[in-house]
N, C-alpha and C positions, 0 to 999 in steps of 0.2 A: 504494500500500500504506500502511496506516495503523497506528500503534502505539497501543494502548489502555492506559490506566491505571485506568479505572473498571471494576471487576469487575462491577458491577450491569448494565452495558450488555451484557457478554458473556453473562450468564445470562438476560437478560430475554426472549430469544427461544426459550429451551429449553423443551421439553415435560417435564412431570413424569414420572419413571420409576416403576416399581413399587418398593415398599419393599424394601430389602435385608434379608435375615434377620438378619445379624450384621455390623456395620461392621468393616472390616479395613484395614490400612495399604495393602495392594495385593491385588487379586483376579485369579486366573487363570481363564479360561473353562474349562468342563469339556471332557472328551474328545468330547462330542457336538457342540461348536461347530465350524463349518467353519474350516479354516486360512485365514489372511488372504491368502495368495498361493500360487502353485504351488511356489515355492521352500520356503516354510514347510511345505507339504504333503509335499514330498520329505523335508525334515528330520524331520518327525514320523514318517514311515514308516520312515526309517532308524533312528530311535531305538527304534521299536517292534520292529524286526527284530533288534536287538542282544540276544543273550541276556544275562541278568543273574543274579547270585546274591547272596543276603543271608544273614544269620546263621541264617535259618530252614532253610537247607540244611546246616548244620553237623552232622557226625556225630562229630567229636572236636575238642577245643581244649586246647592246652597253653600255659602261660605260665611262662616262666622269668624271674624278676626278680633283677637284680643290685643290690647296695647302692651303686650309683653312678648312680642316676637313669636306668636303662636296663633294657629288657625285651626278651626274645626271644619272639615270638608265633608259634605253629605252628597254623594254622587248616585243618582238613580238612573238605571238603564233598563231598556226593554230588550231581552235577548232570547234566543232559542237555545235550549239545552237538551242533550240526549238523556235518556232514562238510564238508571243504574249508576254505577260509580264511574267517574271521569275526572279529568283535570281541566280547570278553567283558567285561562290567562286573562287577567284584568289589567289592561294597559292604560296609558295616559293618566298616570297618577303623579303626585308631587315627588320630586327626587328627595326632598327633605322629610319625607314621611317618617313617623315613628311607628314601626311595625307592631309594637306591643299594644297600640291603641286601636288597631283595625277591628271593625265589626262589620260582618257581612250577613245579610238576611234576604229572604224572598218576601216581597210585599204582597204578592198575589197568593202564594201558598206557603207561608212560613213553616208549617209543621211538616211539609213534604219535601223540603229541600234542606239538607243538612250539610254542615262543614265537617269533614273528617280530618283535614290537615291544611295548614296554611304555610306558605313560603313567600319570602320577599326576595326577589331576584334583582340584585343591584350590581352584578358583575357586567358592566356595560361594555358594548362593543367599541374598541379602539384599536389602532394598528398594532401596538406592542402586545396587548392582551391576545389579539387574534394570532399573532406570530407565536406567542407562548403556547397557545392551545394546539398548535400544529407541530410541536416537537415530536419527532418520530414518524411524521407523515410527509407525504410528497406534495410539493407545490410546483408552480411554473415560474421561473425567473425570466424576466423580460428586460432587455437592455436596448437603448437606441444606438444605431450606428450610422454615421454619415458616409454616403457613397454617391459620388458624382453630384454633389450639392443636393442630394435627397436624403431624407431620414428614413432608415429602414429599421425594423424591429427584429431582434433575434431572441429566441426563447429556448429554454432548456429545462428539462425535468430535474428536480433536486429534492433530496430528502433532508429535512431539518433535523440534525442530530442534537443540537443544544442551542440555547439562546441566552448564555450567561455573559454579560458584557460584550455582546456581539454574536451574530449567528455563526454556527459551524455547519457546513453543508457536506452532503455526500452526493457526488455527481459521478455516476458510473461506479467505478471501483476506486475513486480517489476522494480524499478529504480536502475540503477547501475552506479557508478562512480569509477574512479581510476583503471579501468581494461584495460590492454593492450592486444592486439592480435598480433600474428605473422604476420597475413595477414588480409586484409579486402577485400572481394569480392563484386564488384559493378555490378549490372545487365546490365548497359549500360552507355554510355558517355552522360552527359548532353548536351543539344543542344547549350548552350551558352559558352561552353568551347572548345578551339581549341588547337590542338597539336602544331601548329606553327602560326605565324602572318598571317592573312588572310584579303584580301580586299573583301568586299561583296557588289556587285552591284545589284540594281534593274534595269533590262534592259527591253527594248521593242524592239523586233525583227520583222520588217515588210519585211525582205528580205529573202535571202537564209539561209539554215541551216548551211552551211559551211562558216566560216568567218576567215579572218586573222585580228587579233586585236593587238593593241599596247597599253601598259600601260607604262607611264613614270612618274617618281617621283624623288624627292630629298631625299637623306638619309645622315645621319651623320655617324661618326665613320669609314669612309673610306677616307684615306688621303694619300698624297705622299709628298716626300721631295727629294731634290737633294743632292747627296754626290759626292765629287770629291777627286781624289787622284793625287797629283802632285809629281812626282819622279824627283828630281833634280840631274843633273850630278855632278861629283866630282869637275868640274871647276866652278860651280855656274853660267854657261853661258847659259845652255839650260836645258829643262825639258820635260818629257812626262806627259800629262794630260789625265786622264780617268774620265769620268762622269757617274754616276749611278743614276737611279731613284729607290728610295726605297718606295714601295707601301705597306701600312698596312691596312688590312681589319679586322675590329672588328664590322661589321654591322649586323652580325647574318645571313648572306646569302652567298651562294656560287654562283659565276658567272662563268659558264663554257663556254669555247670557245667564249669569248667575244671580241668585237672590243674595244680596249682601247685607250682613248684619255686623255691627261693631259693638264690642263690650268694653266699657270703661270701668276701671277699678283696679285694686291691688290684689291680684290673683295669687294665692299661695300655691307653689309648685315644688315638686321634688327637684333636687339638684341634678342638672343634666350632665352627662359624661362627655359631651362634645362641645366644642366652641361654637359660638354663633357669630354671624356677621352682623356688625352694627351698621345700619344704613341710615344716613342722615337725609332728611327731607327738606326741601326748600319751600318757602312760602311764596304764594303768588299774590300780588297786589291787584285786586280787581273787585268789582262789585258782585255780590252774590245774587242768586235768584230771589225774586220777590217772595215766593212761597218756600218754606223749609222743605228740603228733600228728604230729611230723616225724621221718622216718627220715633219718639223717645218713650221708654217705659222703665220702671224700676224692675230689676230682675235679681232675686236673691239679695246679696249685698253689693250689687253692681248696678250699672245702668246700661240698657240695651238700646242701640240706635239702629233702626231698620230703614234701609233705603227704599223709597216708595216706587222704585222701578228696578228692572234688571239691568245689569251692567256686565261688561267683559273685562277681565283682569289678565293682561298678557304677562308672560315671563319677562323679567328684566325691565319692568315698567314701573314708573312712579305716576300715580293717578291722583288727581285732586277733585274732590266733590264738595259742593257747598253744604255747610252744616247749619249755619244760622246767619241771620241778617237783622240788625237793629239800627234804627236811626234816632237821632236826637236823644241819645243816652246822657243823662246829667252826669257830669264829671266835675271833680274838684282838683285843682292843682295845689299841692302841698309842699312847703319847704321844711326840711327836717334837719336838725342838728342832733347827732347821737354822741353824747359825752362818753369818755372812757376814763378809767381810773388813772392810767399812767399820764393823762394830760395834766394832772394836778401839779406836777413838778417839772419845771423846765431845767434839765441839768446842763444842756448845751449853752443856753443863753440866760442865765439867771436874771430875773427882773423883766425879761421880755415876754410878751404874750405869745401863746401858741395858737396857731391857726387850725380851725376845724373845717372839714368839708360841709357844705350845705347841700344835702341831697334833695333831689326833685322827684316827686311822686305824682302820678295821676290815680285818683281813687274814684270808684263807682260801685254801685250795688247791683247784684244780679237779681233783679226783681221784675215782676210782670209789668208794673206801671212804667218801667224804663224800656219796654219792648223786649225784655229778656225773660228771666224767670224760669229758665230750663237748666238742668244740670250741665255744667260746662266741663268737658274733659280736660285733663292737664295738658299743657302745651305752651308754646312760645307766643307771646303777644308783641307784635311790632307796631310801634306808634309813629304816626305821620301827622304833619301839620302843614297847612298852606302858608306860604310866605306872602309878602306884601304884593307880589305880582301874580298871585294865584297859583303858583307852582307848588306841588305837594312835596315836602321834604321829610326824610327820615330823621326822627329825633331821639330814638332809643328803643330798647326792647327789654323784656323781662319774661320770666317763666312763671306760670300759675300752676297750682296744684288742682286736683279735682275739686270743683267748687259747686256745692249744692245751690239750689235756688234760695233767694233771700239772704245770701251771704255777701259780704263786701270783698272787693278786690283792690289791691294796692300794687301799682306798677312802678318800680324804680327805673327811671329813664336816663339818669345821669346826675351830674353835679352842677349847681348853679355857677354861671360865669360871673354874673354881676352882683352877687350877694356874698359878702365877706363876713366870716365869723372869727373872732379872737377871744381867747379866754385866759384868765390868770387867777391864781389864788392870792387873795389880798391879805389874808390874816390866818394865823394858826396859833392857838393857845392850848396849853396843857393845864387843865383845871385841877386834875388829881391823877392818881396812878392810871386810871382807865377812862377818864373823862376828858373830852377835847371839844374845842370850838373852832370852826373854820368858816371863812368867808370867801366867796367866789364872785368874779365879775366877768360877764360875757357881753362883748360888744358886737352888735350886728350893724353892718353898713349896707344899705340898699342903693345901688347905682342904676336901678331900672327906672323906667318912666312911669311906673304904676306902683302904688303902695302894696305891700305884701304883709303876711303874718307868718312868722317862723315858729314851728313847733320845736321846742328844746327839751330833750329827754336827758336827765342827769342821773347817773348812778350814784347812790349814796350808801356807804357801808355802815355796818354796826347797828346799834340800837339808837336811832337818830330822831331828832325833832327839829322842825323848822322854826327858827327864832325870828327871822326877818326876811321879807322878800319885796322887791319893787313891783312884781307882777303876780297876778293870781296863779296859784299852783295847785296841782292835784297829786296825791300819792297814788301812783299807778300800780305799784307792787311794793313788796316789803323793802326793796333796796333801790327804789327809783322815784323820782319826782318829775312831773311834766309841767312845762310853762308854755303859754302862747304869747309871743311877743310881737306886737304890730310895729312895722317899720315904714315910715313915710317914704314916698318916692324921693330919691336923692337925699335920703335922710339917714339918721343914726339913732339906734336905740341901745340902751345899756341895761342888762339884767343883772341885778345884784341880789344875792341871797346868803343868809348866814344860818348855819346849822350847829347843833350840839349833838355829839355822838359818843356813845359808850361802847367799848369793846371788852 
């Protein structure tokens, strides 16, 4: 036996084959070609005898998507089945299916069609896997050869001995390595390779040959999120709110003409053993339809949103559907200063005041009289406002949690440019071993053309009591006081307060 390294020697004795119509990575012979062996013939016959069903048999399809990268698929098909025991190939399912969650039943005769065994076939057809399945079998190697400015194709029969870090061929009585072919032709498709994910059931049919069956399963990589657009008027008093559902399908399946339902809520799940793809969705700035497209209802401890029409969800698609639309929603613009304990001492510049950020919020209530009053799923809210020329500009964004009706929402859109806050501690006295008095001064300067009111939230430690304050205050919790300080346009206001605290 001789090992060859010169490829020209291998091909020198080959006859030129007919030109192939379209070069491909690998070629399977058509159904008219004879099987390579009796075993292959039996395999082919068995495959042909197995009834199969595709999405073309669907009579109904429902998809329920959870906001946790999970979907429940209910696929109803009308199919013909033989009597007795047989295997059924159920195709056109999500590649991200969880096989442990599959449930199959007959809707027409549930007591007469039983499942004996279930298999999930996910060894999908691809060139390397096909080559691996043909180890020990014969294939046809095809190579292009240039002759007189024409391309001719040469072919030779070869047995694949191994495919470890490259194929090892037996051609005639010789072993060949390091040889590449333009095409490899295979006589048939191996029985245990599938062109798409397939559920394979062993069934027993004691009833009619025509059945309406339903397969339901959970699949990942199908998710949805809510996105909102809040367009605030120039007077900061009212706004229009549009809500959108962004549906992302990376499940590997197409769901045509499906009934779509969405579930919002925090679903408890067992820890998965595989990683999930995180898919970010983009919001669209557009007006929603006049009538809501989703009907909402309470469901267990969640909220269920049902689309009032059927829709198609294609693989690798991001789809957006209008969720809600509300106009003239009353809003309030709020300026907030959040004090922190470490602000009380300026170690870098003793005697100099420290600057605080003045945060800007828009607040509104999810209530019916504001054209809202429906449970709002968690999501991002992007805020826009018109400029003096009428152009709509982006002014900030925030994320909301699941918000029931009649609850308030607060959106942090950024920090004020024209409002300045400075603070300093003006006094500190130790009255006894554990008793102290402290005084603070907070200066607010408003450079805007309109007057504002600033909400100042001050953390105060220990067992404290307010001794003096220049502004009305409220004890909002055990260790916090809240002040509302009005500041005139182009004006300055100073908040002073003194506390006594025991530790």
